[in-house]
N, C-alpha and C positions, 0 to 999 in steps of 0.2 A: 550477503545479508543487507537488508535495507536500513538496518539501524546500527549504530556504533557498537562495537563488541570490545571486550577486555582484550588487550594485546596478547597474542600468543594462545588464544583459546578456541574451542570449537564454536560453531554457530548455534549453540544451545541457549534457550530462553534465559537461563540463569547467568549467561555471560553478556547480556545486553546492558549497556551502560546508560543509554538514553532512549526512551520510547518517544519517537518523533515522526516516523514514516510508516505509511500504510500502502500495501500493495492490493491493487484491485485488478482482476482479470476476468474475462469471460471466454469460455471454451466452446460454447454451443452456438454461437452466432458468427457471421462472417466478420472479417477485419473491418470492412466498411461500416457494417451495422454497429460494431463495438465503438468505433469513433464517433458515429452519429449519436448513439445513446449517451455516451459520457458527455459529449458537448451539449446535447439537448438537456441533459440534467444540470448543466452548469457546474459540473464537478470541477473543483480548483486543483487540477493535478499539476505537479511540478515537472514530471517527466513522463513520456510515453515512449516505450521501447518495444519493438517487434520481438517476440520471444523466439523467433526463428522457426516456429511451427504453426500453432493455430490461434494465437492470441497476442494482444497488445498488453503489455504490463504498464499499468498507470500507477505512478507513485504520488500520493498525497503527502505533503510535508507540513507539519505544524510549525508556526513561528515559535511558539513556546512549547517545549516538550511536555508530555504527560508527567504527572507528579509520580506515578507509579504504575505497575502492571495492571491493577484493577481498573484505573481510569483509562488506560490504553485500550483494554478489552471492551469497555463500555462504548468508546469512540468507534472501534471496529464494528461492533453490533449496529451502531446508529448508521455507519456508512453502508453496510451491507443491506440494510432495510431499504435504502434508496433504490 
C-alpha cells in the first residue's frame, strides 16, 4: 500500500488512515520514455521504482495529507489529466 493503513487490516480503502501518496505508472511506453515523460512534465515524484516488469512506479507525496477521500480523488483526477 502506498498510504498508511490501520494496523492489522487488509489493504481496503476503508482502512486507509491518511491520504497522502499517489501512484503513477505507464504500461504502454518503454521505460526510457516513461522517465523522459515524467521528467519533461516536471512531475514532483518522491520515489521511482521499477515494477520488475514493464513500468516504473512513480510515487507523488503531499506535504500535507488530503482532508478526506473526496479531496484525494480530486487530486488523482488532476494528476491523471497531466
